[in-house]
N, C-alpha and C positions, 0 to 999 in steps of 0.2 A: 302822324305828321312828319313830313320830311323837309329838311332845311338845306337848300343848295347855297354854296358859297363860292364866289369868284374873288380870289384874293387880289387886293390892290397893292398890298405890301407883304413881304414874307412872314411866315410864322417863325417865332424864335425857338430854336433848339429842335423842335419836332412838330409833327402834326398833332394838334390838341386831341386829348383822349377824354373819356367820359368823366373822369374826376375833375379835369381842368374845365370842361364845358359846364359842369354842374356848379362849380365855384363861380365862374364868370356870370352865369345866369342869376345866381343868388345875389351877388353884389349889385347887379343891374336892377334887380327887384327892390333891393334895399334903397338904392338911390332914387328910383322912380316912384315907388309906392310907400317907402318909409320902413323903418326898422320893425315896427309892430306887424306890418303886413308880411314881411319876410318870416318873422318868428311864428306867426299864425300858420303860414304854409309849412314850415319845417316841423311844426308840432304834429302835422298829419302823417309824418313818416313814423309810424308806430311799429314797435318790435316787441312781440310777446313770446312766450315759451313755445307756442304752437303755430304762430303765423307772423306774417309781415304785411304791412299795408303801406302803400306809397301812392301819392297823387299822380306821380309821373316817373317814368324811367327812361333814360336816354342812352343811346349807343355812343361809341367813340366816333371820330371823324374818319371817313374813308374817301378815296378818290372816285371820280367819275369822268367820263368823256362824252362830249356831245358832238354828233355828226349830223349836220343838216336838220337840226331840231329834235333828233332822236337821242335820248340819253342812255348811256351804258353805265350801269352802276357796278362797282366792284366791292367785294366783301372779303374778310379774312378767310384764308383757307382752313377748313376744320382740321383739327389734329386727330390722327388715328394711329394705330399700332405701327411701329417701324417695321420695315421689311429686312430680311436677312439675305445673305448670299445664296442660300439654298432656294430662294424664291425665283431665281433668274436662270434662264436657259442659255444665255450668251453674255459676252462682255458688253455688247451693244445695249442689251436690255438693262444691264446694271448701270451703265453710264447715263442712259436716258432717265432711269429712275432717280439717280443721284441729282441730275439737273432739275427734275420735277420737284424734288424735296426742297429746293431753294425758292420755290414759288410761294410768295407771300399772299397774293390776292388771286381770287377767282371771280369770274363774271357772275352777275346775278342769275343768269340762266343755269350755269354750272352749279352754283351754290344751291339753288332750289332742287336741281336734279340729285345732288348728293344728299340733301335733306330728306327727300321723299323716296330715295332708293332707286331712282331710274338712271343714275349716273353710269356712263360707259366710257372707260378710259380712251378707247380707240376713236371716239367721236370728238375728242378734244385735242387742242394744240396749245403750245405755249408761245405767246407773242408779247414782247416787251416785258417779260417777267410775269405775265398773267396767264392763268389757265382759262381758256375760253373755247367756245364751239368753233367749228370751221367756218360756219356762216358769219359769225361775229368777226373772225379774223379777216374775212374779205372786206367787211365794212370798215375795219380799223387797221388796214394793212400799212398805213402811213404812221401809225402810232409808234414812237420810239421810247418815250418815257411818260410816266404818269405825273411826275413832279421832279423838281430839281433840288438836289441836296448840295449845299455849299457851306462856306464859312464866312462870317463877317469879322473884319478886323476892328478891334477897339483899342483905345489908348487911354490909360489912366494917368493922372498927375498927382504926385504927393505934394500937398499944400505946404508942407514944412521943409522938405529937402528939395522940392521942385524936380524930382526925378520922375521920368515918365516910364510907363511899363505897357508893352503891347501884349494883348491876349486875343485869342480867337474864340468865336462862338458859332456853333452850328445853327443853320437856319434852313427852312424848307420853303421853296417858292414855286409858283405856278410855272410850268415849263412852256416854252414857246414852240408851237408845232409848225412844221413846214407847210402843212396843208390847211384845209378848212376845219380840222378838228379843234375842239375847244375843251381844255381840261379844267377841272375844278374839284371841289370837295363837297361832302354832304354828311349829315348825321340824322338819326331818327329819334323821335320822341314818342313813347307809348303812353297814352293818357286817355281819360274819358272825354271824348269829343263833346259830350252833352254838358260838361262843366264849362260854361261859357266864360265865367270869370277867370278860371285857371287858363283857358286857352288865350284869352285877351292879355292876361298878365305875362305869359310866356312869350307871346308874339311881340309885346312892347319891349320886353327885356332883350330879346334877340335883335330887334330892330335897333335898339340902342347900341348893342355891341358891334354893329357894322362900322360905327364911327369910333367907338372907344377902342375896339380891337379885342382879339381873343388870344389868350396865352401870355407868355412872358414879354417883357420890354414894350408893353403897349404905350408907356409914357414917352417913348421915343419913336412911335409910329409903326411898330410891328403889329401884325395880325388884323389889319383893317380889310374889310371885304364888302363886296356887293352881295346882298342876301335876297333869296327868293324862298318864300314859305308856301308849301302846298299841303293840303289836308289829304290824308289817306282815306280811301273808301273801302268798305267791307267787301264790295264786289270785286275790286281790283287791289288786293293787298300788295304792298311793295315786296315784302318777304313773306312767303307762306309760313304759317305758324306751326302746322303739323302737330296738333294737340294729341294725337294718338300714338306718336312715336315714343319709344322707351328712353331715348337719350335727349339731351339738350346741348346746344352749342351757344356760347355767349358772344354777343357782338359788342361787349363793353368790358372794361376791367371789372373784376369781381372780388370783393373782400368777403370771404365766407363768414356767415353768422355762426353762432354756436350750434344751431340746428343743422346748418350745412356741414360743419366740421364733423358732427356725429354721423351724418349720412355718408360723408366721403371716407370716414375711417373704417367703415365696414369692409371686410376683406373682399367680398365678391364685388363690391362697388369700386374699390380701389384698383382692382385689376382691369376694370373696364373704363377707367377714367384716364384721359390723356390731356395734360395741361402744361402750359409754360408759365413759370413764375416770373413776375415782374416786380422789381424793387422800385417803389415810388417814393420820392422825396423831393421837396421843393419849398419855396418861400410862400408865406401867407400873403395874399393880395393886400397891399397897403396904400393903394392909390387914394382911398377915401378916408384914411385914418391919419390924423395929424400928430406930429411929435412921437411917432413910433418907428423904431428902427426895423430893419428887415428881420422877420421871424421865421425860423425854420419850422416847418410842419413835421410831425412825427413820421418816421420811416415805416412804411407798410409794405408787406409782400402780398401781391394780388395775383389772381389767375388772369392771364392775358386773353385778348380777343382770339377766338377760334378754339378755345379750350372746350373739350367735350366730356360730359359726365352723365351717368344714368339719372333719370328723373326719380324723385322721391315719391313713392306711391302714396305715402301718408299726406303729401302736400301736392296734389295734382295740379292745382291752379294758383299756387302761391308764388310770390316773388323770391328769388334767391339773392344772396348777398346781403349787405348791410351798409348803413351809413355810420362810419366811425366817428364817435364823439370823444373829444379830448379837452379836458379842462386843466389849466395850470396857472398859478398865480403869476408866473413870469410872462404870461400872454396878456397882461393888462385886463384881466377879467373877461377875456374873450373866450367863448365856447367854440372851439374849432370843430367843424364837421367835414369829413372827407367822404365823397361818394364812392361806395363800393357795391352799389346795387347792380345786378346783372340784367342786361337786356338779352333774354334768352329766346331761342327758337327751337322747336322740336326737330330732331334729326334722327334718321334711321341708323341703327347700330351697324357698323361695318368692321371688317377685319383690316382693310387697308384701302388706300386710294391707288 
């Protein structure tokens, strides 16, 4: 399942990621279907010593561009071993490689080529900070930015001293293109399409979020979107799974389970893993809870989108990552769950891009 979003208002701080999307969907299910329905769904996320089972896994949110009805999806650039000065024959090659290392996104075509091992550096160019094919560059030659990053000015007032204080908050907005190009965002959900009740529950929750908003500061109008939901077909998968490849790349944040940690600790595995750590911390959603002050969620360190690691041969078809559960009396008897399940795709092992 793929969900396209056309923002009506900016996202607060940053583009929502998999943990934020999971939390937003869960709160929407609780409001629409009730607490018991949500708890019943969450109980299906089972973690045992040898396996993990989850009714659905979702990716983080990524940008896309539409040109005359044709959508160009962009994905995180997979991480691979860094290059050294010895790998270049000239200063020009070194400078070009340095610029390429700053590329955060690659086109869907390039991503699939990297994943299946058919990627050729000379066939690609960098346009608007994205690595894409030369044919794609011709169709997107007017593209300048995928989205606009800016700051919003806020003012607080002390009710006792009446002193005001100005502060700034980052936000991400849809960028206005000079041509007919239309930009937006999307995310993926991997689930059993035959489970009609789950499909209906998720679609209702996502439909609700287009008005409620996604991410922070939704109470003041941030994160509202037009939403379009499309079902993925087996004949035309959005992203090729590549089940026979030895490595995996994650399209979401990943909080390693105990099994994942044991797997990644192995010396031969560690030297073939390339990941970026992300510190995740934020407030618990409190829009639907009365008489509760803002609560900080526990700080977690996760593997970022684009991280690459070898597949565990003992768990060829299992889900990686975990849902972090945290209970504390200070949280008003709330059991906090933070999504760290990995949306993984098979990828060919490479020495460098």
